[in-house]
N, C-alpha and C positions, 0 to 999 in steps of 0.2 A: 724491738729494742736496738738502738744504735750501738754499734761497736765503737768504743772510745779509742782514740789514738790513731785512727786510720790515716789521718792527714800527715802523720809524721813517720811514715814507713819507707821513705826514700833514702836520701843520703844524709839526713840530719845527724844520725848517730855517727856515721863515718866522719863527717866534718868536725863534729864536737870532739870525737876521740883524737882527731888530728891535732886539735888545739890543746887538749889535755896532755897529750904525749910530748908536747913541747913546753910544758910548764906554763902554758898561756903566754908564750913568747910573742912579743910584738913583731918578730921577724915574719911570721905567717899572719898576715893581716886579712882576716875574713871580712872585716869591714870594707877594705879596699876592693876585694873581689866582688862583694855584694854591690857596692856602689857602681863599679864599672859595668856589671851585668844589668843592673836596673836602668842606668843611664842609656846603655845601648838599646835596650828594648824600647825605650821611649824616645829614642833619637835626640837625646839631650846631651849637652857637653859636660855637665857636672851633676853629680848626685852626692848627697851628704846624709849619712845615717844618724839616727838620734835615738834616745831612750823611750820616746813616746810620740804619738801623733799630736799631743798637746804641745810638747816642747818644739816640734817642728814649726808649728804656727807662730810660736813666740820668736823663734829664730828668723822666720820669714818676715815678720813685722819689723823686727830690729834691722834686718838687712836693707829694707827700703827706706829706713829712716823714721819710722813711726815713733813718736815720743810724746813728751808732755805738751798738752794743749792741742794735740791732733785729735781727729775723729776718724773712726773706721766704721764703714757701713757693713753690717752683718744681717743675715736673715734672722728673724726672731724664732723661726721654726728650725732649730738646730740645737746642738748640745751646748750646755752652759760654758764649756771650756772655750768655745769661740769668743765668748764675752770675757772670760777670765784673762785670756792672753792679751786682749786689748788693754784691760786695766793694768796688767803686769808690765805692759809697754809704756805705761804712763799716759795713755790716751783714753778716750771715752768711746764706748760702743753706741752706734746709732742703729736702731732696729728698723729694718725694712720688711715690708710684707712679702708674701709669696703668691704665686699664681694659683688660682683655685683648682686647676686641673693637673698640673705637673707637680705641685707642692714645692716648687723651687723659686728662688729669688726672683722677684718681679722687677724687671728693668725700669718700668715706668715709675714704680714707687722709689726705686733707687735714685732716679733723677730728682724727685721731690725732696729727698733727704740730704742732698749735697749742700754743704755750706762752705764758707771760706776756709774752715778748719779741716775739711775732709782731706785725708791723705791717701786712703786706700779703700778698696772694696774687697771684701772676703766672700767669694762665691763658693757656696757649699754644694757640691755635686752629691745629691742625697739619694740614698737607697739603691744606687747603681746607675742613676741617670744624670747626664750632664745638664747644667744650666744653659740658658741661651747666652752663650759666651760671645757670640757675634755682636749682640746688642750691648752686652756689658763691657766688652773690650772697646767698643766705639764710644761709649759713655766715659770710660776711664781715659781714653786718649783725648777726647774733647775737653775734659776737665783737668788734664794733667795729673791723673791719679794712677796709683799702682793697682794691679789686679792680681790677687792671690787665689789660687784654686785649692780648696780643701777636698781632697779625694779619699778621705778615710774610708768611705763606703763605695768607692767608685774606681775599680781597677779595670783598665783596658776597655772602658766604654768609648764610644765614638759619637760625634755629632754629625749633622747633615753635610758637613764639609770634610768628612772623613778624618777629623782631627781627634787624636786620642786624649782622654781625660788627663789633666795635669800639665799639658803642653801648650795651652792657648794663652794663659796668663803669664805674668812675669815669673811666677814661681808656682810649682806644684808641690803639694804636701800629702803624704799618705800615712796611714796608721797600720801597724802590724799587731794590734791588740788581738786578743784570743778569738774574737768573733768574726774578724775580717776575712776577706777572700784569701789573704796570705797571713800567717801568724808566726810570731816569735814569742807569744805570750804577752809581752809588752814591747813596744818599739815603734819606730817611724823612719821615714826617709823623705828627703826633699830633692827636687830637680830644678834646674834652671839653665839657660844658655848664657846668662850674664855672669861674667867672671867676678866682678866686684861683689855682687850679691852672694855668690857661692863662697867666696873667701870670708865675707862678713858672717854668714850663717855658720860656717865651720868654726871660726874663732869664737863666736859668741856662745856656741854650745860645746866648745872644746877647751874650756878653762883658759882661753885667751893666750895660748902659746903662740909666740910671735912667728915661729917658723911654720905654722900651719898655712896651707895654701888652698886655693879653690879646688885643686885636684887631689890633695893628700891630707889625711888626718893623722899622720904619724908625728907625734910630738917630740919623740926622742930619736932624731935621725943621726946626729953626730955625738957619740958618747964622750969624746974629748971635751966638747963644749959643755955638755950637761954635767960633767964632773969637774968643771972649772968654777971656783967660787966667784969669779968675776962675771960669769955669764948671767945676763938678764933674760929670764925666760918668757915673761908675759908682756904684751903690749895692748891688751884689750880687756876692758871690764866685761866679765862674762859669767856664764853658768856652766855647770858640769852636766851636759845633756848627752854625753857620749854613750854609744851602744857598746856593750861588752862584746868581746870576741866570741864568746860562746853563743850569745843570741845572734850575732852576725852569721855564725856558722849555720844555725837553724834557718836564718833568713835566706842565706844563699841557696840552700837546698829547696826552700819554698819557691823562691823566684825562678829557679830552674824549671819548676813545674807550673809556672803562672798560667799558661794557656790551658792546662789541664784543669786547674782549680776554677778558673773563670768559666770554662766550658760547662763544668758541673753546675755552677750557679745558674748559668743561662738556661741549661736544660731544665732545671727545676722551675725557674721563672716562667718558661714557655709552657710547661705543663699546667701551672697554676693559671696562666693567662688563657689558655684554651678552655679550661674548666669554667673560670669566672665569666668569660666572654659569652659562653653558651648557656649560662643560667637564665631561666625565664623569670627573673626577679631583679629588682633594683636594690636589693638589700646590700649588695656590694657594688661599689663603683671603682674600678681599677684606676691606678695612676695613669694619666695620659702620656703616651710616648710620641713625641712629634715625629712626623715623617722623616725618614732618613737617619734617625738616631738609633744607636745600638745600646740597649740597656743591659747591664751585667748583674742585676738582681742581688744586691747584698741581702735584701729581703724582698718579698712580694707585697707591696703596699696597696691597700684599698681603703676607700671611705666606707665605714660601716653605717648603713642607713637604718639601723635597727629600731630607732625611735618611732619610725613610721609604722612598724609592725609590733610595737609594744615590747621589744626585746632590748634589754640593756647591754651595753658593751661587756660588762662583767659577766652577765648571765650567759652570753654566747661563749665567751672565753672559757668559763668554768665548765660548761657543758662539753665544749670541744676537747678540753684536757681530759675530762672524765671518759670521753670516747676514744682516748688513746692518742690524741693529737699533741704535738709539741705546744709549748706555751706560745701565746701570741704577744709580740712586742707592741706596746703602746708607743705613740710619739712622745718625746720628752715634753715637759712643760715648755712653753715658749720661754726664751731666755729672759725677756722682760718680766715674766711672772715667777721666775725662780727667786727664792727668798733673798739671797745676797744682792740681787739687782733691784728688787723692790725696796730694799733698805739702803740703797746707794746714798741717799741724802744723809742718813744718819752716820754713815761711814766716811763721808766726805768724798765719795766717789760719784761723780755726776755723769749721768747718761747724756751723750751728745744730743740725743733726740729731745731732751728737755729744753735745749736752746731754741727749738722751733715748735714748742708745745702749743702755741696759739693756733697754728695751722693744722697740726697733726696729732696733738696729744702727746703725753709722756710715753713715747715708745709704743703707742697703740698700733697694733697690726691686726685688725679684725678678722681678715681671712685666715691668717695663720692661727689665731687663737680659736677660731671655730673649727678648723681642720684638726687641730691638736686633739680635740675631744673625740673625734670620729675615726682617726686613722688606726687601722689594724695592719700589722706587719707579720706575714706568715713566713716561717723559716725556709731558707733555700740551701742550707748547708748539708743537704743529704748526700750520701755516698753514692747512691745509684737510683735507678728508676723504681725499684721495689720500695725504697724508703719514701720517695715523693708520692708514689701511688697510695701508700698507706696514709699519708697526710690528707690527701684528697678524699679518700674514703671516710676519714674521720670528719671532714667538713660535711660530706653528704649525710652521714649519720646524724650529725648535730642538727642540720637543717630539717631532717625528718623528725627527730625527737622534739624539736621546738615547733613542729607543725608549720614550717615555713615552705617546705616543698616535699613532694613525694618522689621517690626514685624507684 
């Protein structure tokens, strides 16, 4: 049985108490400390905290000028929120397919989906593995597009050029949702080296206070001005995506241990990889990791080839849980198959991919849709080797019970 709360036994309580002892005063800005720490770790000039990883994507799209009439290319094998934020920006999502072995955005299909209205590419670094950002960046540059990295599941991963996730594109976006490598319960953060983008993201998520800058989110710097009835406070149409000081306090403590938390995930991922790679059966096909890439295993994803052996996805999962295993995450429905997107016509929200339906179908991404039905994600949020070994034993027992292998 996992002991709950072990991830928050560092300085989280100390920092939260520090905030509460000042009556949540803006003088002690945990947000600013968190931003500076995160930016330094990623060698980026600017970092902006936010209340969720969905909000960060909305801020990123706004900052590069995505708006009405534009199109944004996204992988269909990702969370619906990647499509929602495109709609919320007034633009339309174009669904691109994924590579069959890495499960990540396919640069070749991205090329096919570019139109005169394309404004940006949203590259989702999924499960802890980075996309082929070398090719995607080249495509973006050639077509005068912006490249945004969604790193919600990808902390401190590296590609074959030793570039860390979130720093290759124009903007990097991370989530601090409860299941992520680092967590504040809900929350997110952005980084960029572009001063204009940083200021636009901060103002758009910071209620449009005109005195916000690329470097600071403090809205009430000069009390004399704010208490003057002639002072005009806002200069930007915006949302309130600000992270609370209490969550920032938790986030700061988490970021101070980022290498520790990532190391734990990698350790779990490697244990799974060793086990699955040595199985004398093709019932599981692990996600391919290109040479030179460093995976940081938000989960350990495999293709479940159970149909070949007469075992359903649900049957394996239920048996695994019965044998003491954690639940197995399925892949989300592809974005184009989620109900709101399928009903886009009725809502007056048109998918950009519909504009090129004669060549590629209405957002059809056959590889992504096939993979979605087969992907299994085993948990990697274990505290120690004992817990991950227990998960592997549960897989062994399940394979034995289902008469797929003898151990």
